[in-house]
N, C-alpha and C positions, 0 to 999 in steps of 0.2 A: 407656490412651487410652479416652475415652468413645465410645459409639456415635455421639453427635452430632458429635464431632470427626472420626471416620472418614468420616462422610457429607458433610462440608462440600464436598469436591471432587467428590462423586458417584462413581459407579462408572467412568465413562468420560469422558476429556477428549481434547483435540486437541494433538498435538505437531508443531511445524513449524520448519524453518529458512527457509522461503520469505519470511517477513516481512522478513528482512534486506535484500532487494533491492527491496522495494516502497516507493513513496512513502507518506508519512504518511497522506494522505487515504484511500488504498486500504486501508491497514492498519486504520484506524478502521472503515470500512464492513464489512470482513471480520470483525473481532472482534465487532461488533454482531450480525452474522448468526449467528456461531457461538453466541453467547449465546441468541439467539432459537430456534435449533435444539434447545436443551436440554442441550448438553454442560456438564459441571461445571467444567472448567478449560481454560485455554489455556497450554500449555507452549511455550517458544521457546528455540532454541539461540543461541549467541553465537560468532561467528568474527570477521571484520573488517568486518561490516556495521554495523548500528545497535548502539550501546552498550547493554548489558543494562539499565542503569538507565533510559535514555531509552525503550527499547522497553517496559519494564514500565509506565512512566508513560503512554505512548501507549495501550497496551491497557487499562489500568485506567480512564483518563479517557474511553474510548470506550464503556464498558460500565457496567452498574449493579449486578450481583450476582455475576457469574462470578469464580472465582478465577483469578489470573494467577501463573504460576510460571516462574522462570528454570530452564532445563534444559540446560546449567547456566551460572551466572556463573563465568567462568574466573578462579581466584585468581592466575594468573600475569599477569593484565592489570591488577590494581589491588591496592593495599595494604589491610590490614585496616581502617585508619581510614576510607578511602573507602567500603568495603563496609558497614561498621557504620553510618555516618551516613546513607548512601543508604537502607539497609533501614529505619532508623528513620523517615526522611522518608516513604517509601512506606507504611509501616505506619500512620503517624499520619494521612496524607491519605486512605487507603483502608482503614479498620479491618477486620481479619480477612480481607482478600482477597488479600494478597500472600504468596507462598511463595518463599523464597530458596533455590534449589538451588545448591550450591557444588561445584566440581570443578576439574579441570584436568589432563588426561591427559598433558600434556607436562611432567611433574614427575619428574625423576630426576637422574642425575649428569651429564647432558650438555646441551648447547644444541641445541635442535631448530629447524627452520625451518617456518614456517607460511605457505604461499604465498610462499616466498622471504624472509620476514621472520624474523630470529632471535629466538626466545623463550628467555630465559635460564633456566638450571636453577634450581630452588628447593629441591632436596633430595629425600630419599626420601618417597614419597607419603603414607604414614600419619602419619609423624612431622611432615611439613610441614603436613598438614591439621590435626593436633591443635594445633600451634603457632599456626596461623592462627586457629582458633577461640578459643584462649586470648587472642590479641591482640585479636580482635573484642570479646570479652567485657570486656576491660579498658579499652576506649575510653570516656573520660568523656562524659557527656551534658550538652551545653550548650543543648539545645533541647527541644521537646516530646517526651515519652516515650509511645510508642504503647501502647495497652491495648486488645486483647491485643498482645503483642510479635509481630512477624512470625515465622512458623514457618520453620525451616531444615531442609533435607534434604541428604544428601550423594550425589554420584554414586559409588555403591559397587558393586563387582563381587566382589572377593576377600573372604575371610573376615575379615581384620583390618579392612578399611575398613567392612564391614558391621557389625562389632562396635562400631567407633567411631561409626558413624551411630546405632546404638541407644543408645549410652552418652551421646552429647553433643548429639544433635539430635532432631527429630521423627521422623526415619526416613531411608529410602534411596530413591534414584531410579535404579535400574539401567537401563542403555541397551544395546540390541543383545544381548538375552538370550532364550533359549528358556524354555519353561514349567518345565523341570527346574531352571533357576537360581532361579526364583521360589520353588519348594518349598525349595531349600537356603537361600535368603536368609531365609525365614520361620523355619526351624529355627535359624539362627544368631542372628537378632535377637530371637527370642522373640515372644510374642503381642501385646505392647503397642506396638511400634514401627510407624510408618506405612510402608507399602510401595507406592510408585507406580512401576509398571513401564511402560517404553516398549515398544510393539509396532509394528513396521513392517508395513504391509499394502499390497497391490495389489488394488484393486477392479476386476477384469476377468475375465469368464467365458471369454475366450480364454486358456487356461492356458499355451500356449506363449509368447504375448506377455507374460503376467503374469510367468512365470518368468524371462524375459529381463530385465525391469526389476528383479526381485528379485535375480537373480544379480549384476547390475552393482552394486547396493547392497552386497551382502555382500562382493563382491570388493574394493571400495574400502576397507572397514574391515579385513579380515584381511590385506591387503597393505600398509597404511599406518599402522595403529594397533596397535603391539605389545601394548598392554594388552588389546585386544579379542581378539587371537589367543591370548594367554595364557589368557584367560578361557574361550574355547571349548575349548581343550585341557584345562583343568581339568574340563570337563564331558564329556570322553570323545571329543572329535573329534581325529583324528590327521592325519598328513601326507597321507594319502589324501583327506582332506576339505579340505585347505588349500592344499597345494603344487600349482602348476599351474592354479589356479582353484578356487573353492569347489565342493564336491560338491553333488549334488542333496539329499542328506540334510541337509547344513548349511544350505543355502538354505531348505529347507522348514521347518527348525527355527526359523530366525530371522525369516522373513517369511511371514505368512499371505496367501495369494493365492487369489482366486476370487470368489464372489458374497458378498453381505452376510451370508447365513446362515453361510457358512464362516468369515468374520471374527468373527461373533458367537460361534461355538463356540470359537475361539481365546481370545477375551476371557474367556469363562466358564471355560476351563481355567486361566488365570492366577488368576482369582478363587477358584476351587476350591483352587488350590495355595497360597493365602495372600496374594495381592495384595489391597490395599484399593482400588486405583484403577489403571486401565489407560489410558495416554495413547497414542492412535493416531497414528503418523506415516504418512500416506498417501503412497506413492511413485507417481510417474508418470514417463513418458519424459523430461519436462522438469522437473528438480528446482527450477528457479527460479520455476515457475508455481504459483499458488495452486490447490490441488485442490478448488475449491469445489463442483463437481458431485459429487465423491465424498463430501465432507463432508455434503452434503444427502442423498445416497442412503443413507448409512450411518446417519444419525440415527434414522429410524423403527425400525430393528432393534436399536439399542443404547442409546438414552436415553429416559427417561420424559419426557413433555411436561408441564410445569408452567407456570402463569401467572407472568409476571414481576412482581416486587414494585414498589412505587411507586419512582420515580426517587430515587436517593441517590448521593452521592459523584461526581456528574458534574461535571467541571471545565469551565470556560469555554474 
């Protein structure tokens, strides 16, 4: 990977689930401000709010230069044909700005429920993802071919999925990971694969209040997401950290909390450990609210200010 490609998303981006519940006009305004603040990318999750393709188009059309990345598009929600043709459309309309993150943690031998909705099993995770990529690559192109092609990354945690990410895509987008995972991921993937790490943060100098928000976040994942529990166990966390509520050691490893300088130091640790890009998920007491104040306060400590280029790719 060239230095130019590594730098396209910048060192720091924003990751958020909150756009799913916001009206389109509010999302446009927020995305434009994030770009003005100097962040290099906007990453967004997908549940049962706005579809990942529509969300990407909304964010790309509201901005001029910032990269927009799905973090992640769930492969259990759409077949490879739909994903491949949607990625081509976004890549052609917004050249070089769209990153397709693929994943889907509800992939194993059973049917899971997401907010009471049954999500059917797709098979074993690595084999399913490999087959999905094979199918995407085989989809015929009957429309414009984007140049460059949209980059793809995988939501990878374990060694086999990290290896697949390095083998078949631009790189990996690990979520809910401490710095130790970043170091391991870089060792597994080698020096050339792109590594974009999600980092949850709470910007609050009241450490008791900050840790309360952080603990709720960590507890939700280790109690409801078996793949996340398995990953932290691989990293040396045991029953004493997980059962009965997350330990302070686990919470502090997953969530950086405190002032902007504390958060900056956590970002630098990920970069020193091998990350190319760190996307910040700002946590607050209200997960549905846009943490705009925090995004503004963090920007001076984390991102260089650069003038915006002339308008391009803005859609009517």
